[in-house]
Residue, then its C-alpha position, 0 to 999 in steps of 0.5 A: m468434504l466439498k468437491k472443488m468447483k471452478k471455471k464455470r460460474r454456473q457451478k459456483l451458484l451450488a457453492i453459494a447455496l452451500s456456503a449459505g447453509v454453512i453459515v445459517t446452520g452454525f458453520q455445519l456443512e449441509s447439502v445443496f438441497a438443505a440450503s435451497n429448502k432454507s431459502n424457500q422457508i425464508v420466503e414463506g416466512s416473509k409471506a412473499k407474493e410467490k404467486s407472481e414471478t420472483p424478481k431476479l437480479v438482472n441488471a442495475a435497474s432491477i436492484d430496487a424490485v429485488i430488495k423489495a422481494m428480499a426477506l429481512e433475514e436475506k438482507a441481514e445475510l447479504v450485509v454480513g460475510v460468509g465467515m473466515p476460511g480456515f477457522p473451525g467450521g468456517p466456509t470452504l470457498e471456491v478459490a482456495g486462499a481467498v479470505g472471504g465472500t458475500h452470501g449468495i441468494p440463488r432464488l433472486g439471482i444474487p451470486s456471491l462475491l469472492v475477495a482476496d488480499g493484496p497489495a503487492g500481488l494477489r494472495i491465494r493458495p498456490i498448491r492444493e491438495g489432490e491437484s497437480q496444477t499450481y496457482y502462483t501469482t506475481a509478487f510485485p515490488i512493495a508499495t513504497s517501492l512503487a511510489s518511489t517511481f513517481d510514475t502513475k503510468m508505471a502504477e497503472k500498468v502494475g494495477r492492470a497486471q494485478g487486476n488480470e490475475v484477480k480476474e483469471y483466478g476467479i476473484d471479484i474484489f482485490l483487497a488493495p491498494a493500501l494507502n495509509i500515510h507513513r506517519d512514523p518510520l517504524n510502522g511495521r506495515n509501512f511497506e504496504y503503504y505508499s508514502e508520507d505525502p498524501l499527494v503521492a499516495g493519492k495519485i499512485t492509489a488512483a493509478v493502481v485502482n484504474g489499472v485493476e478495475s480496467n479488467g472488470v474486477g474491483a479494488t478496495i482502498k484501505h484502511f480508512a482512516a488514520n490507521n498508522q500503526e500496528t501496535n494495539r491496532t484494533t483498539i487504539d484511539t487516534i486523536v488527530s485534528e480536523r485540519a491534519l485529518r483533512e490535509i494529511y490522513l484523508r487527502g490521499f483517500e479523497t484523491a483516490v475516490k474522486e480519480s478512480q471511484p474504487w468499488s470498495v473502501m475498507s474501514s480501519y480497526n482503530k478508533l478515530n477521535g473516540i469512535p471505531a472507524s467502522q461505526n463512525g458515520d461522520l467518516l463513512t457517510k458525511i465525508l466519504r459519501e457526502d463530501w467526496g461522492f463515493g459510489g461503492f460500498v464499505m466493508t470492515d477490516w476483518f473482525a473490526g468493530t464492536d456493534p454490527v447495528e452501529q456499523m449499519k447505521a454508520g454506512n459500513d455496508l458489509i461486515m467481514p469476515g462475518f459471523p451468524q450472530h451479526s446477521t441475528k443482531i441486525v434482524e433483531a434491531v430491525k424487529n425491535g425498532t432500533l434499526d430502521e429497515t431503510i438503512l438496511d436497504r440502503n446498505v444492501k443496495k450499495i452492495l448489489q450495485i457492485i455485484v451487478e458489475s462483478p465477474s461472478f454476476k456476469n458468469f465469467e469463466y475464469s481460466d486459472a491461467p493469467d499471463l504470469e510471464v508478461h506480469t513478471q516483466v512488469a514486476r521487474q521493470a517497476a522494481a528497477e524504476g523504484m530503486v533509489l540511488f543514494k550515493n555514487e562517488n567517483k562513478a563507482l556504479p554501474l558495474k563494468e561488464g563481466a566485473k568480478v564482485g565479492l558479495f557480502g551479507n546474508t540477503q544475497i542468498e535469502t533476498i527479501k521479496g516483500g513484507t509478511g502478513s496479509g500483504d505477502v504473496n505466494s509467488a513461484y519463486t524469488i530471484s536472489i540478488a546473487d543469482g540475479l547478478e550471475n544471470a547478468g554476467i557478473q562474476l561472483h567471488q565463489g569462495m565467498y558465495s559458497s561460504y554464505k550458502s553453507y552458513i545459511s543452510t546449516l543454520r536453517q536446519m536448526d529448530e530455531y531458524k527453521i522456516k515454518d508456515s505463518p502462524w495465520g496459516a500457510d496461505f499467509g506465507k512463511l515465518t522465516p526467523v532472522i539468521p544473524e549476519k554471518p561474521l567475517e574473518a579477515k582472511e576471507i575478506d582479504r581473499a575476496v578483495s584479491e580476487s575481485d574488482m569491487g565489494v557489494i554489501l547486502i543489508g536486509r530487513n523485514s516486517g509485517e502486519s501486527a507488530d511495529r518495528k523497533n529503534e534497536k540493533g537488528d531493526y532500525l539500527l544495524t547490528d554490531v556485526e553488520q557495522e563491522m562488515i561494512a567497516n572492515v570490507s570497506e577498509k580492505y577494498h579501499t586499501a587495494g584501491k577498489k570500491v564498495a557499494v551497499v544495497l539496501n533490501i528493506g521495507g522502510p528507513v534504517d540508519v544510514a548516517s552512521w556508516r555511509d561515509k565508509v562506502d562509495s555507493i548506496l542503492l536503496a532496492w527496497q523489497p522488489g518483489q519476486e524478480a528482485g535479483h534481476a531488478v537489482a542487477d539491472v540497476l547495478t549493471g546500468a541496464v536500467n539507469p536509476s530514476g527512483k526518488l524517495s517517497t518517504t524521508f530517511p532521518i539521521t536518527y529515529s529521534d529526529a522524526p516528528s512522531a517519535e515522542n508519541f509513537p505508538g501512543t500512551p502508555k508506552e507499554n500498552p498504548t490505548q491512545v495516540v495523539y498526533e501532536e505533530d499535526i500537519y507537520v508530517g514527514y518533509r513538511y516537518y523537516t523543511t519547516f523546522d530546519v531539521n537535517t535528514a540523511y536523505e530527504f523526501g524526493y531525493g534520488l540520484s542517477y548515472t546521468n545529470f539533469k539540468y532544469s530551466n525555464v521555470r515559470v507560471s502562467n498568467n504573468g503570476n496572477f492566479k485565476n482559479k487555475l495556474t500552469v507551471f512550466a519547466t524544461v528538463e535536459n539530460t546533460g550527462d552521457i547516459a540516457g535516463k529519466e527524471a522525476v520532477q516535483v512541484y512544491v508550493s510555499a504558501p503565505d501564512g495568513k489565518l492558517e500557518k503553512p508548512e515551508v513547502e508542500l508537494k502539489a504535483f509531480a511527473k516523470t520525464k520520458e527517457l531522455r538521451p544525452g542532450k535531449k530535453e523535455n518541456l513539462k507542464f503542471e496544472l494547479n487549481t484552487k483545491d490543489l493550493a487550498s488549506f483546511n480551515e477548521k472554523l469555517s469547515a472549508w478549503v480556503v486559498e488565502k490571499g498573498t504571494y506564493n512561491v512555486k518551487v520546482g526541483a529534484s527533491s524537497e530540498n533540492i530546488k532548481g527553479i522558483a516562480t511566484f504568483k499572487v492571490d488577491k483575496d481569500i478564496i473559499v474553495e469548498k465547504v464540507n461537513d463539520v465533523l470529527e472534531p477531537k474531544v481531547e485537547i491536542d498540544r499541536l506543534s506550531k512553527f511560531d513556537k519554535 
């Protein structure tokens, strides 16, 4: 066994050599000296000019000389990862729980890089054999929760904390954030993604990336692109129009690239209009690099793609996690002339340009001691500010100080911090909602609490419900079978009602990588027992003249329309990370005034979703293709345009106070001259301090292109406003912000006509309107004419409704 090596980056070079030896010799561990001998043999075989001093990688200026000195086999190794830890014969990486790395070439001064998963926090192995030290990381709220803050400053703060943990635990590149669009409410991985809206997704991503990379480590935006389901994710062919791609599925990535320049982009598993994303040169080179100016490198998702040579040609610089046969095929392709070595050199250069910026290259001595206490408070604050208050009749919330509460629902004990799979985080703890409320001074009904503890403890002893390591291994968290909701007897509800001031009901849901959710009871729909719990608890508390609140501890939309009229308050807590219970208590008690807004729509029924008829593709049982027939009408763009009622619309969220909007206007007397400023004033007219997320939508005229009813063009969150205080906000809009994509011209175009600017508290709750005119069509930007689907799409159109 390899001895664990850490702290000193000079020691890591020995591990690099070992890793190189492992991969080249068929995953068998060899000595450092064997790896060194292999390196020397490669040099001899390539007839390198050893009489002169071998170039070393010392800075960016040395890269070209180093590439010139590299043997073909070394180049082919650098563009292929070291393998998958935990697989038979896989590498032992310096940081346990890292999911991959690059090959080091010690003779040229090239260190290896280590990469590890996100996005709700760094995922590494917390407990290691033979060590007393632990390596826990902070579980932050899920991405959808973070986006619901509508606060880029908060997102950057979370990114800074995450990046610190990445650096201090010895990782070079964080495999996060993820920003695929919430195309369908049932995508099992939506919790890892931000929003149904590309502006929110792009802006929050850019903020997180800037925060992470402020630490001198890298971020990876993923999964590029149109990876919006887990069903058959590695083989599904996503068929989507050029316009929908540019306006919806690529736009967030474009924003993130241009506003944060991440070190890396991860190509996705799926095919895109017939071509695997990692082998799609139109996507990875013509759009990502030529149209957007991306300067980092592209890596595959793990085990993605079918042809390493085509991946190299497409501009997918690094194949992950990598196998020796990938390097062998690349070498053979160069030798037989099917791969130009200049393409390989290009890809190597992209990787080296990032390596010289990395902690490994700079011999950073990581501490294994990030400031987890500070990060805990960041996680708690972000979680509370992302919670969305759906309903609050007669000021049922906040709870009064020292209130006596009857708590119902399994999730009070087994609170869900985040989703499963590679997006899980190995944190030291999760504060349960029950513990969080008690810590805040709320008096829980102990009889009911004890009943739930006993029920859950008993079932967890049964084989069917025992918590086990993830099927992917302990590093990927735990497999926690769902315990059926505890049935309630009338007499125990009666006892709780008589001995408490208010009832609080918890509903929990989880999902994860590799499987989509179902429109079934126990998932999107509530179970019969959950429906009975809400009905019976509400009836008995209301009969006693007392109120009931529901807290949703979930990662994505569920049915709320069937039961919401039975309760007084509903708080969407999302999956709030390890400080879940404290953050929920902060909002329920009023220590934090809720200010979250929905970053994804909650439909009345799943069948109302525009993608419901074709998700997850055809044939239904084992889909090979999914056609995005809804086209640009994703999320609120569909609901507002086609007059489809929602349970809670995009951008929706209540507060314990009230806000008044006024003075909505635009600059230049409504004449658009390449840019426009939108003004609005927000005043707190209630009696509690609070924040408001202000949204700017635009209704564009239909010209050659039809337009959605509204599209979000800007957003901002006010500072905390005390009662009676105002804040004047302004938003800058430019031509690209207003443009639509014209497929015939392969260009972004602002069409002439009258535009309405709608400033509001949600996509439907518009508080003020201003207009401006565009006198003639403006071609904003011409781009590469690529990615036209080969399959005809029966696109949804508002002119057909």
